[in-house]
FIKOLDO-213333 format. One record per residue: residue number from 1; x, y, z of N, C-alpha, C, O in turn. Coordinates in steps of 0.2 Angstrom, whole numbers, m for minus. Example, Ala and Ser with C-alpha at 12.3 -4.5 7.8 and 13.67 -1.06 7.14 Angstrom:
% residues 2
@resi->1 | nx->66 | ny->m28 | nz->39 | cax->62 | cay->m22 | caz->39 | cx->66 | cy->m16 | cz->39 | ox->71 | oy->m17 | oz->42;
@resi->2 | nx->64 | ny->m11 | nz->35 | cax->68 | cay->m5 | caz->36 | cx->64 | cy->0 | cz->39 | ox->67 | oy->6 | oz->40;
% end
This chain:
% residues 89
@resi->1 | nx->520 | ny->456 | nz->533 | cax->515 | cay->453 | caz->538 | cx->519 | cy->453 | cz->547 | ox->524 | oy->453 | oz->551;
@resi->2 | nx->513 | ny->454 | nz->547 | cax->516 | cay->456 | caz->557 | cx->521 | cy->452 | cz->559 | ox->527 | oy->454 | oz->559;
@resi->3 | nx->521 | ny->444 | nz->560 | cax->528 | cay->442 | caz->563 | cx->533 | cy->444 | cz->561 | ox->536 | oy->446 | oz->566;
@resi->4 | nx->535 | ny->445 | nz->555 | cax->542 | cay->446 | caz->549 | cx->543 | cy->454 | cz->551 | ox->548 | oy->457 | oz->548;
@resi->5 | nx->539 | ny->457 | nz->556 | cax->538 | cay->465 | caz->557 | cx->539 | cy->462 | cz->565 | ox->544 | oy->465 | oz->565;
@resi->6 | nx->538 | ny->460 | nz->569 | cax->540 | cay->460 | caz->574 | cx->547 | cy->457 | cz->574 | ox->550 | oy->459 | oz->579;
@resi->7 | nx->551 | ny->451 | nz->570 | cax->557 | cay->449 | caz->570 | cx->562 | cy->456 | cz->567 | ox->568 | oy->457 | oz->568;
@resi->8 | nx->557 | ny->458 | nz->563 | cax->564 | cay->465 | caz->559 | cx->565 | cy->467 | cz->567 | ox->570 | oy->466 | oz->571;
@resi->9 | nx->560 | ny->470 | nz->570 | cax->560 | cay->475 | caz->577 | cx->565 | cy->470 | cz->580 | ox->570 | oy->473 | oz->581;
@resi->10 | nx->565 | ny->465 | nz->581 | cax->565 | cay->462 | caz->587 | cx->576 | cy->464 | cz->586 | ox->579 | oy->466 | oz->590;
@resi->11 | nx->578 | ny->460 | nz->580 | cax->584 | cay->461 | caz->577 | cx->585 | cy->468 | cz->578 | ox->588 | oy->470 | oz->584;
@resi->12 | nx->584 | ny->473 | nz->575 | cax->584 | cay->479 | caz->573 | cx->588 | cy->483 | cz->584 | ox->594 | oy->485 | oz->585;
@resi->13 | nx->583 | ny->481 | nz->590 | cax->585 | cay->485 | caz->596 | cx->592 | cy->479 | cz->596 | ox->598 | oy->481 | oz->597;
@resi->14 | nx->591 | ny->471 | nz->596 | cax->595 | cay->467 | caz->597 | cx->603 | cy->469 | cz->595 | ox->608 | oy->468 | oz->599;
@resi->15 | nx->603 | ny->473 | nz->589 | cax->611 | cay->474 | caz->588 | cx->613 | cy->481 | cz->590 | ox->619 | oy->483 | oz->591;
@resi->16 | nx->605 | ny->485 | nz->590 | cax->609 | cay->490 | caz->593 | cx->611 | cy->491 | cz->601 | ox->616 | oy->494 | oz->603;
@resi->17 | nx->606 | ny->487 | nz->604 | cax->609 | cay->484 | caz->609 | cx->616 | cy->483 | cz->611 | ox->620 | oy->487 | oz->613;
@resi->18 | nx->617 | ny->474 | nz->609 | cax->624 | cay->475 | caz->608 | cx->629 | cy->478 | cz->607 | ox->634 | oy->479 | oz->611;
@resi->19 | nx->629 | ny->482 | nz->599 | cax->633 | cay->488 | caz->599 | cx->635 | cy->493 | cz->604 | ox->640 | oy->496 | oz->604;
@resi->20 | nx->630 | ny->494 | nz->607 | cax->630 | cay->500 | caz->615 | cx->634 | cy->500 | cz->617 | ox->638 | oy->504 | oz->619;
@resi->21 | nx->633 | ny->491 | nz->619 | cax->638 | cay->487 | caz->625 | cx->643 | cy->489 | cz->623 | ox->646 | oy->494 | oz->625;
@resi->22 | nx->645 | ny->483 | nz->619 | cax->653 | cay->483 | caz->617 | cx->656 | cy->490 | cz->614 | ox->662 | oy->491 | oz->614;
@resi->23 | nx->651 | ny->496 | nz->612 | cax->656 | cay->501 | caz->612 | cx->657 | cy->503 | cz->618 | ox->662 | oy->502 | oz->621;
@resi->24 | nx->651 | ny->505 | nz->622 | cax->655 | cay->508 | caz->629 | cx->660 | cy->505 | cz->633 | ox->664 | oy->509 | oz->635;
@resi->25 | nx->659 | ny->499 | nz->634 | cax->664 | cay->494 | caz->636 | cx->674 | cy->496 | cz->634 | ox->679 | oy->498 | oz->637;
@resi->26 | nx->671 | ny->494 | nz->627 | cax->675 | cay->500 | caz->622 | cx->680 | cy->506 | cz->623 | ox->686 | oy->506 | oz->624;
@resi->27 | nx->676 | ny->510 | nz->623 | cax->677 | cay->515 | caz->624 | cx->679 | cy->518 | cz->631 | ox->682 | oy->523 | oz->631;
@resi->28 | nx->676 | ny->516 | nz->636 | cax->678 | cay->515 | caz->643 | cx->686 | cy->513 | cz->643 | ox->690 | oy->518 | oz->644;
@resi->29 | nx->689 | ny->506 | nz->642 | cax->693 | cay->506 | caz->640 | cx->700 | cy->508 | cz->639 | ox->705 | oy->507 | oz->643;
@resi->30 | nx->699 | ny->512 | nz->634 | cax->704 | cay->516 | caz->629 | cx->702 | cy->522 | cz->631 | ox->707 | oy->526 | oz->631;
@resi->31 | nx->695 | ny->526 | nz->632 | cax->697 | cay->531 | caz->636 | cx->695 | cy->537 | cz->629 | ox->696 | oy->543 | oz->629;
@resi->32 | nx->693 | ny->533 | nz->624 | cax->691 | cay->539 | caz->617 | cx->682 | cy->536 | cz->619 | ox->678 | oy->531 | oz->620;
@resi->33 | nx->681 | ny->542 | nz->619 | cax->672 | cay->539 | caz->616 | cx->673 | cy->541 | cz->611 | ox->667 | oy->543 | oz->610;
@resi->34 | nx->677 | ny->543 | nz->606 | cax->676 | cay->541 | caz->600 | cx->672 | cy->536 | cz->597 | ox->666 | oy->536 | oz->594;
@resi->35 | nx->679 | ny->531 | nz->599 | cax->675 | cay->522 | caz->597 | cx->669 | cy->521 | cz->598 | ox->665 | oy->517 | oz->594;
@resi->36 | nx->668 | ny->524 | nz->604 | cax->661 | cay->520 | caz->606 | cx->656 | cy->524 | cz->602 | ox->651 | oy->521 | oz->602;
@resi->37 | nx->656 | ny->529 | nz->598 | cax->650 | cay->533 | caz->594 | cx->652 | cy->527 | cz->587 | ox->648 | oy->524 | oz->584;
@resi->38 | nx->661 | ny->528 | nz->586 | cax->661 | cay->523 | caz->580 | cx->657 | cy->517 | cz->580 | ox->653 | oy->517 | oz->575;
@resi->39 | nx->656 | ny->511 | nz->585 | cax->655 | cay->506 | caz->586 | cx->646 | cy->506 | cz->586 | ox->642 | oy->503 | oz->583;
@resi->40 | nx->644 | ny->513 | nz->590 | cax->639 | cay->512 | caz->588 | cx->634 | cy->514 | cz->580 | ox->628 | oy->512 | oz->577;
@resi->41 | nx->639 | ny->518 | nz->578 | cax->635 | cay->519 | caz->571 | cx->636 | cy->512 | cz->567 | ox->632 | oy->511 | oz->562;
@resi->42 | nx->640 | ny->508 | nz->567 | cax->644 | cay->502 | caz->562 | cx->638 | cy->498 | cz->567 | ox->636 | oy->492 | oz->565;
@resi->43 | nx->635 | ny->499 | nz->571 | cax->630 | cay->496 | caz->575 | cx->621 | cy->494 | cz->569 | ox->617 | oy->490 | oz->568;
@resi->44 | nx->623 | ny->503 | nz->568 | cax->615 | cay->504 | caz->566 | cx->618 | cy->502 | cz->561 | ox->616 | oy->497 | oz->561;
@resi->45 | nx->622 | ny->504 | nz->555 | cax->623 | cay->502 | caz->549 | cx->622 | cy->495 | cz->547 | ox->622 | oy->494 | oz->541;
@resi->46 | nx->622 | ny->489 | nz->553 | cax->623 | cay->482 | caz->552 | cx->615 | cy->479 | cz->551 | ox->612 | oy->474 | oz->549;
@resi->47 | nx->613 | ny->486 | nz->558 | cax->605 | cay->483 | caz->555 | cx->600 | cy->486 | cz->550 | ox->595 | oy->484 | oz->548;
@resi->48 | nx->602 | ny->492 | nz->550 | cax->597 | cay->495 | caz->544 | cx->599 | cy->488 | cz->538 | ox->595 | oy->485 | oz->534;
@resi->49 | nx->606 | ny->487 | nz->538 | cax->607 | cay->482 | caz->531 | cx->604 | cy->477 | cz->532 | ox->602 | oy->474 | oz->527;
@resi->50 | nx->602 | ny->472 | nz->539 | cax->598 | cay->465 | caz->539 | cx->590 | cy->467 | cz->540 | ox->586 | oy->462 | oz->539;
@resi->51 | nx->587 | ny->474 | nz->542 | cax->579 | cay->475 | caz->543 | cx->577 | cy->479 | cz->538 | ox->571 | oy->478 | oz->536;
@resi->52 | nx->580 | ny->485 | nz->535 | cax->577 | cay->489 | caz->530 | cx->575 | cy->484 | cz->524 | ox->569 | oy->482 | oz->524;
@resi->53 | nx->577 | ny->482 | nz->519 | cax->577 | cay->477 | caz->516 | cx->573 | cy->470 | cz->515 | ox->575 | oy->465 | oz->518;
@resi->54 | nx->567 | ny->470 | nz->511 | cax->562 | cay->464 | caz->510 | cx->564 | cy->456 | cz->511 | ox->561 | oy->451 | oz->509;
@resi->55 | nx->569 | ny->458 | nz->515 | cax->574 | cay->449 | caz->515 | cx->565 | cy->445 | cz->516 | ox->560 | oy->446 | oz->519;
@resi->56 | nx->567 | ny->440 | nz->511 | cax->563 | cay->433 | caz->511 | cx->560 | cy->430 | cz->520 | ox->555 | oy->429 | oz->522;
@resi->57 | nx->564 | ny->430 | nz->523 | cax->564 | cay->430 | caz->530 | cx->556 | cy->433 | cz->534 | ox->552 | oy->430 | oz->538;
@resi->58 | nx->557 | ny->439 | nz->530 | cax->551 | cay->445 | caz->534 | cx->545 | cy->441 | cz->531 | ox->539 | oy->443 | oz->533;
@resi->59 | nx->546 | ny->437 | nz->526 | cax->537 | cay->435 | caz->521 | cx->536 | cy->431 | cz->521 | ox->532 | oy->430 | oz->516;
@resi->60 | nx->539 | ny->428 | nz->526 | cax->535 | cay->420 | caz->527 | cx->527 | cy->416 | cz->531 | ox->526 | oy->410 | oz->532;
@resi->61 | nx->523 | ny->425 | nz->532 | cax->518 | cay->424 | caz->536 | cx->512 | cy->429 | cz->532 | ox->508 | oy->432 | oz->535;
@resi->62 | nx->513 | ny->429 | nz->524 | cax->507 | cay->432 | caz->521 | cx->501 | cy->435 | cz->523 | ox->497 | oy->431 | oz->525;
@resi->63 | nx->498 | ny->443 | nz->523 | cax->491 | cay->442 | caz->525 | cx->486 | cy->440 | cz->520 | ox->488 | oy->441 | oz->514;
@resi->64 | nx->481 | ny->438 | nz->522 | cax->476 | cay->435 | caz->517 | cx->472 | cy->440 | cz->514 | ox->471 | oy->444 | oz->519;
@resi->65 | nx->470 | ny->442 | nz->511 | cax->465 | cay->450 | caz->509 | cx->459 | cy->447 | cz->506 | ox->458 | oy->442 | oz->503;
@resi->66 | nx->454 | ny->452 | nz->508 | cax->448 | cay->450 | caz->502 | cx->450 | cy->451 | cz->499 | ox->454 | oy->455 | oz->497;
@resi->67 | nx->448 | ny->444 | nz->493 | cax->444 | cay->447 | caz->486 | cx->443 | cy->450 | cz->484 | ox->438 | oy->453 | oz->486;
@resi->68 | nx->448 | ny->452 | nz->478 | cax->444 | cay->458 | caz->475 | cx->436 | cy->460 | cz->472 | ox->433 | oy->455 | oz->471;
@resi->69 | nx->431 | ny->467 | nz->471 | cax->426 | cay->465 | caz->471 | cx->424 | cy->466 | cz->462 | ox->429 | oy->468 | oz->459;
@resi->70 | nx->418 | ny->464 | nz->458 | cax->418 | cay->467 | caz->453 | cx->417 | cy->474 | cz->450 | ox->413 | oy->478 | oz->453;
@resi->71 | nx->420 | ny->477 | nz->445 | cax->418 | cay->483 | caz->445 | cx->413 | cy->484 | cz->442 | ox->414 | oy->490 | oz->440;
@resi->72 | nx->407 | ny->481 | nz->439 | cax->402 | cay->482 | caz->437 | cx->398 | cy->484 | cz->443 | ox->393 | oy->487 | oz->441;
@resi->73 | nx->397 | ny->483 | nz->449 | cax->392 | cay->485 | caz->454 | cx->393 | cy->491 | cz->456 | ox->389 | oy->495 | oz->457;
@resi->74 | nx->398 | ny->492 | nz->457 | cax->400 | cay->502 | caz->458 | cx->397 | cy->507 | cz->453 | ox->394 | oy->512 | oz->454;
@resi->75 | nx->398 | ny->503 | nz->447 | cax->394 | cay->508 | caz->441 | cx->386 | cy->507 | cz->441 | ox->382 | oy->512 | oz->439;
@resi->76 | nx->384 | ny->502 | nz->445 | cax->376 | cay->500 | caz->445 | cx->374 | cy->505 | cz->452 | ox->369 | oy->508 | oz->451;
@resi->77 | nx->375 | ny->506 | nz->457 | cax->375 | cay->508 | caz->462 | cx->378 | cy->519 | cz->460 | ox->375 | oy->524 | oz->463;
@resi->78 | nx->381 | ny->519 | nz->456 | cax->381 | cay->527 | caz->456 | cx->374 | cy->529 | cz->451 | ox->372 | oy->535 | oz->451;
@resi->79 | nx->371 | ny->523 | nz->447 | cax->367 | cay->525 | caz->441 | cx->362 | cy->526 | cz->445 | ox->359 | oy->531 | oz->443;
@resi->80 | nx->359 | ny->522 | nz->451 | cax->356 | cay->522 | caz->453 | cx->354 | cy->526 | cz->459 | ox->348 | oy->524 | oz->462;
@resi->81 | nx->358 | ny->531 | nz->461 | cax->359 | cay->538 | caz->463 | cx->354 | cy->544 | cz->460 | ox->354 | oy->544 | oz->454;
@resi->82 | nx->352 | ny->547 | nz->463 | cax->346 | cay->554 | caz->460 | cx->352 | cy->559 | cz->461 | ox->356 | oy->560 | oz->466;
@resi->83 | nx->353 | ny->562 | nz->455 | cax->357 | cay->570 | caz->454 | cx->354 | cy->573 | cz->461 | ox->349 | oy->572 | oz->464;
@resi->84 | nx->360 | ny->576 | nz->462 | cax->358 | cay->582 | caz->468 | cx->358 | cy->590 | cz->466 | ox->363 | oy->593 | oz->462;
@resi->85 | nx->350 | ny->593 | nz->470 | cax->351 | cay->599 | caz->465 | cx->355 | cy->603 | cz->469 | ox->356 | oy->602 | oz->475;
@resi->86 | nx->357 | ny->609 | nz->466 | cax->360 | cay->615 | caz->470 | cx->353 | cy->619 | cz->473 | ox->347 | oy->618 | oz->472;
@resi->87 | nx->355 | ny->621 | nz->475 | cax->350 | cay->627 | caz->479 | cx->353 | cy->635 | cz->475 | ox->359 | oy->636 | oz->473;
@resi->88 | nx->343 | ny->639 | nz->473 | cax->346 | cay->645 | caz->469 | cx->347 | cy->650 | cz->473 | ox->346 | oy->649 | oz->478;
@resi->89 | nx->351 | ny->655 | nz->470 | cax->355 | cay->660 | caz->474 | cx->350 | cy->666 | cz->473 | ox->351 | oy->671 | oz->475;
% end
């Protein structure tokens, strides 16, 4: 559903943003750019774990689809059509 997609997107962006800020600060304090990369990668992995599977919290507002039409109406319509003639060469 659309509300679940919006929630997943907000969670994903929030975790990435927080991990980037924490990673930058920690990397700046320790003067190691590698730690910044590791922390951002860990935030990315966590956000993927929380947002990619179809968790029940993302499926609370299902979409209402149109009812299925009977297949007999399609056969009737195709039988009413006239066959097309091909032009002779």
